[in-house]
N, C-alpha and C positions, 0 to 999 in steps of 0.2 A: 509222742513227745520226744523219744529216742530218735524216731525217723526224721523229725524236722531238724532236730540237732545235727545229725549226721548230714542232711542236705546242705545246711548252712555251712557245716565244716568244709564240705567238698567245693562248695562256692567260693569259700575264702581261699582255698588251696588254689583253685582256678584262677583267681584274681591274683595271688602273688606270682605264680607261674607266668601269667600274662605280662605282669610288671617286669619279671627278670629275663622274658625272653623277647619281649618287644624292641624293635629296633628303634634306637634312640633318634630323636630328631636331630638334624644337623645343627650344630652351634652356630649362633649368628657371628660371622666375622667382625671384629671391631674395625671401626673407621680408620683408614690409615692417617697418619700424622702428617700434616701440610699446614703451614700457617697460610691463612686467606684473610685479608683484612681489607677495608676501605678507610682513607682518611676521610673524616667529616669536619670540613673546616667551618669555622663560625663567623665567615663573612657573607655565608650564603644560608639559605633555608635548610633545615636538617634537625635542629634543636630548638628552635625558637619558641615552639609550643609543644604541648603534649601530643596533638595529633601529628606534627611533624615527626616527633619521634616514633609513633606508631608505623607511620610510612616508612621511615628508615629501616626500623627492624623487620618489618613485613619484608621489605625489598631486598635487605642483608639475608634473610632467610632464604628467600627465593634463589638468591645467587650462591648459596651454600657457603656463605662467608661464617667464619668462627670468631672474628675479632673485628671490632669497631676501634679506630684511633680516632678519638672524638676531641677537637680543640676546645679546651674550657679555659685557657689563658692566653689571650691574643697579644696584648701588649700590657701585661700584668693586671689586665681586667678580666674577673672570673665569670664564668657562666655557672656559678654556683653561689651558694650563700654562706658556707661555713669554712671558707679558706681564709689565709692570711690577705690575699689579693682582694681588693674591692670588687663588689659586684659591678658586672659590666653596665655600660650606658646604652648597649644596644637595644633594640626595640623587642624584647623578649617579652613573654607573658609576666605580668607584674608578680612579685613576691606575694604569697610564699612560694610560688613555683621556682623549683630549683632544677634547671636543665640536666646537671650532672645526675642528681639523684633520679631524674625520671629516665634517663637513658640506662642507668644501672638496673633500675628495678624491669624495664621492659626487656632489655636485652639478656639479662641474666635469666629471665622467665623462658626466653626463647633459646636458651643454651649457647649465648654468644658472650664473648668476654669484652670488657671495656677498659680501654687504656686511655687515661687522660693526656691529652697532647697540650704540652706546655711549651710556649715561645719562651726562649731562655733569655737571650741579650737584647731583644727588641722592645725599647722603652715606649714610644709613641710614635703615631704617624699622621697626625692630624694638626692643623694650625689653631683648631679648638681644644684647648685643654680637657682632660677628663673632669668629670663633676666632682668627684671624690677629693677632698682636700688631702686625704691620705694617700692617694695615688703616687708612686714613685715619681712621674712626672712633675707633679706639683711640688713634691718634697726634695727632689735630688736632681731635677732636670734644669732647663735654662735659667731660673731664677735662683737657684742654690749657688753658694759660694764655698771656696776653701774644700774641705775634706768632704762637705756635704754634698758636693757636685759628683755625681756618679756618671755623667755623662762620656761616652768614648769620643775620642778626639783624633782627627788624623795629623799627621806630621806637619802639615800646612796650617794647622790651627782650626781648622773647619770642624764642626761638631754635628751640623745637619745635613742630610742629603734630602733636598726638598723640605717636606715636613717629617721624615723620618728621623728619629732619636734613637740612639742605642746605649746599651748599658756596658761600661768596660769591666770585663772579668777579672781584671788586675786590681781592682778596687776592693779591698777585703770586706767593707761593709755590704757592697753591691753584691758580691758573691755570697755572703753570708744571708742575706735576703733572699736571693735565688733558692738557697738550699731551704730555708725555713718555709717558703711558699710551697715546695714541693711536699716537705714534710707535712705540711697543714692538710694537704689533699689526701695524702695516703693515709693519715691518721683519722680523718673526718669521714672517708668515703670509702666504700666496700669496692674500689677499684682493683683490676687484675693487674695493673701496672701503670707506670708512667712513660710517656713518650716525649723525649726532649727534642725541640727543633731550635733552630738557630743556635746551637750549642757550638759557636765559633765566632770568628771576627767577622765584621761585615763585608759585603762586597763593595765594588767601586774604588779599587785600589788603581794606581798609575799603571801597573804591569801585572802580569800573571805569575811572577817569580816571587814576589814578596807582598806583605801586606803594609799599607799606609796607615792602620789604624792601631790603637793602643796607647796613645800619648795623653790619657789623662795624667794630670799633674801627681796625682798619688802612685798611679802605677809606675811612671818614670822614676820617682823618687825611690820607690821600693827595688827598682832594678838596679839604681846606682848604689843603693845601700847593700845590697847583696854581692855587686861585683866590684865596689870600691871605685867605680868610675864617676867622674864628674860631668861627663859630656851627655848631651841629649843623643841617644843612638840614631843613626840612620835606618830608615825602613829595611834596607837590606842587610842591615848586620846580622851576622848568624847567631850571635850570642843572645841579642834582643828577640830574634825569630824564636829561638829555642826557650826563651824565657816566656814570651807569650802563650806560645804552645802549651806549655807546662801550667799555666793558669787556667786553660780550658781543660786539660786532662785532669788536673787536681780538683777542679770543681766536679767534673764527671764522678770521680772516684769519691768524693765526699757524698754526692748525692745517692750513690750506690749503697754506701755504708750506712748512711741516714735511713734510707728504706729499710735496710736488712735489720736494722734496730727495732723498727716499728713492725714489719711483716716479711719475713726472710723470704717467702714464697711470692712476693710482688715482683713483676717483671720490669726491669729498666730498660727500655729502648730508646734508641735516638734515630734521627733522620741523618743518614750519611750524605755526604756531599760527593757527587761524581762529574764533576765538570769537566767537559771535553774528553780527552783520550785517557785511557788507562795507563798503568805503567808498563804494559807491553810496548805501546807506542812512545811513551814518554822517557823511557829508560830505567826509571825505578819509582818507587812510591814517592820518595822525597821530591821528586821533580814534577809530580802531579799538582794540579790547581788545589784540590782538597787540603793537601799538607802544606803547600808552599805559600798559597795566596789567602786562604782563610784560616790556617792554621788549626786544622781538625785531624787529628792523628787518631782515626777511628780504627785503623789496623791495629794500632799498639793498644787500643782500649779492649778489643776483642782478645788480643793474646794475654793481656793482664786479668781479664775477666771481669773489669769493671763495668761492663754492659752485658747485658743477656742476650740483647738482638740489636743488630744494625738493620735498620730498614732503609735501604738505599734510595735516594731521589734520583733514580736512574731515567731522568727525564729526557727521552731522546725520540726523534721521529724516525719511525720505522721505515718510511717512504723515501729516507735520504740515505744514500748509501755510506756517507761518512759517519752520520750518526748511527746508523744501525751497527756499524763497526765499534762505535764507542759504547753503545749498548752491550754487546757481546764481550768486549773487553774488561767492562767491569763486573759483569756476570759471572765471568770466569774468577777473578780474584775474589770476589765475594764468597763464592763456593769454596775456593780452595784456601781461603784465610780464616774460615769461621771457626776451624778447630772444634773445641767441644762446645762452643757457643752457636748461636744462630744468626745467620744472613738472611736477609729477606731482599728481593729486587722489587723496587717500587715505581713501575712506569707511569707516565704521564698520559692519562687516558684523552686528556683535552687536547693533546698535540696529534692524535692518531685516528684514522678511522675505526669502527668497530672490528673490521677484518684484521687490520695492523695490529690492534691491540690484542686480539686473539692469538696471532702470531707471536707477540712479545710474551704473552703467558708461557706458551709451549717452549719457547726459547730460554726463559728465565728457569724452568722447572727441569730442563735437560741436563744430564750429567755433563761434567767437564772432561777434558781428555785425560786428567788425572782420575776421574772416576767420581768425583765429588758432586753432590747435589744440594742446592741451597735449600734452606727450610721452607720457603714458600714465596707468596706473592702479596703485594699490597697495591691497590689502585687509588691513583690520585686524579679525580677525587669523586666523592659520592654525588656532589652537585653537578660537575660537568664530566660526562663520561665520554666524550667523543669529540672529535674536531669540528663536527656539525653542529653540536650542542654548543660549543664554544663559540661559534659564529652566530648562532641564533638561540636566545634564550628560551624561545617559545618550544624548542625541540629537546629540552632537557629531559622531560619525564618519558617522552617515547625513546628518545635515544638509550636511556637507562633501561628500559624494557628490551630492547634490542640487544644491549649487552647481556643482560640476564640470560636471554633465550641464547645467544651465541656461545656463552660459556657452560650453560647446562644441560641444553636440549641435545639429545642424540648420544649413542654409547660412546663415541670418541671425543665428547665435549670435555675440556680439561677439568670442569668442575661438576660433571655429572652426577659424581657421587659425594657424599658429605665426608668430612674429614675434620680431624679434631686438631686442636692446637699441640705442637710438640711438647713434649714434657721437658722442663728443665731439670734434668737429672743431677746436675751440679747443685740444685738447691733442694730438689726432694729426696736425694740419697747423697748427701753432702759428704765429701772426703776432705776438705779444707775449712779453716775457720777465718776470723778476721781480727785485727788489732786496731784499736784506735786509741787516742791520748790527747792530752791537753797539756800545753806548756804556758805557764804564767808565772809572773813574778809574785810575790806573796801579797803585793798590793792590788793584784787583779789585772796588771797590766800584761797583755798577751805577748809572747816572744814570736817574732815574725822571721820566718824563713831561717829557722834553726835547723841543723842537720841532726836527724835521728837515724840510728842504725840498729836494725834488727838481726840480732846474731844468734844462731841456734846454740843451745847447750846440750839437749837430747832432741832425737828425732832426725829426720832426713831433710829438714828444710834448708833453705839457702840464706846467705847474708844479704840483706836489702837496705837501701837507704832512702829516705823521704826528708823533704823539707817542710816545716810547719808552716800554714798558710797565715794570713794577717790576722787571724782571730786566735793564733796559737794551736790549732787544731792539726792533727797529723793521722794518717791512717795507712794500714797495710792491708790489702785486701788478697783472700784466697790463699793463705799460708797454710802450710802443711802442719799437722798435728806436732806437737812437741813442747818444749820448754825452752823459753828465748831470753836473751837480755835485750832490753830496750835501752840503749845508750844515747845520750845527749851529748853535742859537742857543744859545751858551755860557751856563751858569748863573753867577750871581754867584759869584766866589770859585775859578773853575775857569778854567785856561788851556790851550792846546794847539791843534793844527792844525785850523781852523774847517771845513774843506772836504775832501772826497775827489771824485775822478773815478771814474766807473764807465762800462763800455760795455755796453749792453744788447743782446742778441741774441735772436731769437725761439727759444722753448724752453728757455733757459738761465737760471740765476740768477747776477746779479751780487751783489759783497758789498762792503760798505762798512765799514771798521774805524775806530772810534773807541775804542779800549780803552787808549790811554795819555795820557789826558787828565790834568792835574797840578792838584791843590788848592793854592791859594795858603796861605802859612802865616798 
């Protein structure tokens, strides 16, 4: 018995010695952080059936993609069942099939993020109206009158471009509906983020130096009320341009903060315009077409931190020298302007050969002369992955396989190894907080375009100003921790408490209430 016990004891000592002296296995390196996504448009196959979703996820996995930007709201018609927007009329598998649910389930099982792509200011694009009587086009389109008419309008009075109708973001009820629609998707679905498309004024202006759009009667009246003017501003009027640009910016800010209330870790991305040349050739950001023509100030959005990711629609032909220069110019500023947010270059696969698209991937991910590197790449689109496939629909599947092989096969292939979506450290490890508020008369009437000042009492924050929107809402994003006064510049004929005190803490939202203001008789 003693001998067996001794033998067992010696065996245990040997085992422990082996454990302590064994050479440890090499730790597996975590994958690098690099955004890799595909836009999956809802005008083509991809999410219409569960089988299409399975193919999509399988091919995305082969490509080592880590995010899918899936179009779920084209023209306020939703490829989903539980959002504010009515279910689409497209020929998808009948209910209870829910395309967004299906994509989320299959993509998440494969380790791929899902970002719901929402068209913001596009109302409808067909002579046949949508079937749902609740659809915005039927409620607030050509048949609506007065303030119920949300249609964007040009300076010449035209509202439609062919069959295309647009929403005017300067109309308060329209903007509120857009925010509520996004809010409904984030609250009802396990999406990793929202991708805003068409968050700008429409194309088709008479020049590239200003926008002819924004002349909805309600929008013009709001501009006149704010400025005290009685004229209808000309398209090139600088103050009018700034006012319209701010309608888009405030809409983005409101969406960002609305999402933050529901899920602080949800990513807000948007599709950035990169028309023509960049500021290097044009002379400044303000002289570029994105800023001047479609009034989309995404540079300021990155700086303020009201978007987490700019996914630039850098749609240029690599085989044309002038467009190759445009592509490089925009890539440079995207990388240099991203700050502590993320910029992603999104080339047009359908405008290029497979070889040219691979070159554009390498160009987009190369460091700039300042040493900055973009967060990643997004291909437009999953349906049409090459110039050849764009010309011949029968080649779509085979060209997609060629793209997968070109980007992943071989040691030097750009996507040979897997990558993880870059961490949003400003959200996972927050150092700032948010402030939102509401300004109403005691009767419930919202106060539009009233000035609010955020003024620090303690802490290192700076003084900021915002105007309330047409619903009386105002917000300050990414505010340094501390205690602040929120002061209202009271409109004529209104009385009430002129300030509130809020404490801003990192990762939280502070609220300021100005909803009991009293109109003088």
